[in-house]
PABA-680808 format. One record per residue (C-alpha): x, y, z negated; residue number from 1. Coordinates in Angstrom, 2 decimals. Each point is the difference from the previous one (the first is absolute). Last residue first. Example, Ala and Ser with C-alpha at 12.3 -4.5 7.8 and 13.67 -1.06 7.14 Angstrom:
// PABA-680808
{r {13.67, -1.06, -7.14}, 2}
{r {-1.37, -3.44, -0.66}, 1}
This chain:
// PABA-680808
{r {-3.97, -18.47, -33.53}, 97}
{r {0.48, 1.94, 3.21}, 96}
{r {0.91, 3.21, -1.78}, 95}
{r {2.90, -1.77, -1.86}, 94}
{r {1.30, -1.49, 3.21}, 93}
{r {0.24, 3.41, 1.66}, 92}
{r {-2.55, 1.27, 2.50}, 91}
{r {1.33, 1.00, 3.38}, 90}
{r {0.70, 3.70, 0.32}, 89}
{r {-2.43, 2.21, 1.84}, 88}
{r {1.62, 2.29, 2.54}, 87}
{r {-0.62, 3.61, -0.72}, 86}
{r {-1.50, 1.90, 2.94}, 85}
{r {2.39, 2.74, 1.25}, 84}
{r {0.73, -1.87, 3.31}, 83}
{r {-3.70, -0.02, 0.84}, 82}
{r {-0.52, 3.65, -0.87}, 81}
{r {2.90, 1.05, 2.19}, 80}
{r {-1.21, -2.05, 2.92}, 79}
{r {-3.46, 1.54, -0.38}, 78}
{r {1.40, 3.44, -0.06}, 77}
{r {2.06, -0.75, 3.12}, 76}
{r {-3.20, -1.18, 1.74}, 75}
{r {-1.94, 3.12, -0.97}, 74}
{r {2.80, 2.22, 1.38}, 73}
{r {0.37, -2.09, 3.10}, 72}
{r {-3.77, 0.34, 0.70}, 71}
{r {0.05, 3.71, -0.56}, 70}
{r {3.02, 0.49, 2.40}, 69}
{r {-1.58, -2.30, 2.56}, 68}
{r {-3.16, 2.18, 0.05}, 67}
{r {1.91, 3.24, 0.16}, 66}
{r {2.36, -1.13, 2.73}, 65}
{r {-2.91, -1.44, 2.00}, 64}
{r {-1.58, 3.45, -0.06}, 63}
{r {3.39, 1.58, 0.99}, 62}
{r {0.33, -2.42, 2.91}, 61}
{r {-3.51, 0.72, 1.24}, 60}
{r {0.61, 3.81, -0.13}, 59}
{r {3.39, -0.27, 1.51}, 58}
{r {-1.22, -2.13, 2.91}, 57}
{r {-2.95, 2.45, 0.52}, 56}
{r {2.28, 3.00, 0.01}, 55}
{r {2.53, -1.81, 2.26}, 54}
{r {-2.70, -0.89, 2.51}, 53}
{r {-1.35, 3.59, -0.01}, 52}
{r {3.40, 1.52, 0.54}, 51}
{r {0.84, -2.46, 2.77}, 50}
{r {-3.07, 0.89, 2.05}, 49}
{r {1.85, 1.16, 3.11}, 48}
{r {2.23, -2.98, 0.53}, 47}
{r {2.38, -2.16, -2.14}, 46}
{r {3.15, 2.16, 0.17}, 45}
{r {-1.71, 3.34, 0.31}, 44}
{r {1.19, 3.22, 1.55}, 43}
{r {-2.30, 3.13, -0.10}, 42}
{r {1.05, 1.13, -3.49}, 41}
{r {3.73, -0.22, 0.81}, 40}
{r {2.04, -3.12, -0.09}, 39}
{r {3.70, -0.34, -0.96}, 38}
{r {-0.35, -2.34, -2.94}, 37}
{r {0.73, 2.95, -2.28}, 36}
{r {-3.17, 1.67, 1.17}, 35}
{r {-2.17, -2.69, -1.56}, 34}
{r {1.74, 0.47, -3.28}, 33}
{r {-1.54, 3.36, -0.57}, 32}
{r {-2.20, 1.05, 2.96}, 31}
{r {-1.09, 3.19, -1.92}, 30}
{r {-3.59, -1.40, -0.47}, 29}
{r {1.59, -3.35, -0.82}, 28}
{r {0.47, -2.92, 2.49}, 27}
{r {-0.10, -3.33, -1.73}, 26}
{r {3.26, -2.01, -0.13}, 25}
{r {0.50, 0.78, -3.71}, 24}
{r {-3.36, -1.41, -1.11}, 23}
{r {0.34, -3.16, 2.00}, 22}
{r {3.50, -0.54, -1.22}, 21}
{r {-1.04, 0.43, -3.60}, 20}
{r {-2.94, -2.42, 0.48}, 19}
{r {2.33, -2.59, 1.58}, 18}
{r {2.41, 0.26, -2.87}, 17}
{r {-2.83, -0.40, -2.48}, 16}
{r {-1.35, -2.99, 1.90}, 15}
{r {3.36, -1.61, -0.34}, 14}
{r {-0.16, 0.60, -3.76}, 13}
{r {-3.40, -1.64, -0.14}, 12}
{r {1.25, -3.03, 2.00}, 11}
{r {2.82, -0.33, -2.61}, 10}
{r {-2.58, 0.22, -2.84}, 9}
{r {-2.14, -2.61, 1.69}, 8}
{r {2.97, -2.34, 0.13}, 7}
{r {0.84, 0.77, -3.58}, 6}
{r {-3.51, -0.81, -1.11}, 5}
{r {0.01, -3.25, 2.02}, 4}
{r {3.13, -1.04, -1.80}, 3}
{r {-1.51, 0.72, -3.39}, 2}
{r {-2.89, -2.32, 0.83}, 1}
């Protein structure tokens, strides 16, 4: 179960990197990082509706980020509670008699 948690955590971190890249690649009002790739406001790498596609992709990815963040938070809390449970000791010979 812990292995599955760490696999999901790794995928979450990968999603964080993708989200950061999707945010940085978007064209700002002042052309920001989009101008550094050599394009002006009329050029587009993926077609004319690139801004809309990136906005939708970023919105869906940020929604998934929030949901997965909450799920991992609850999951890590459950793992912490499970590990903090005291283990019951086997009864001694005096208690059995």
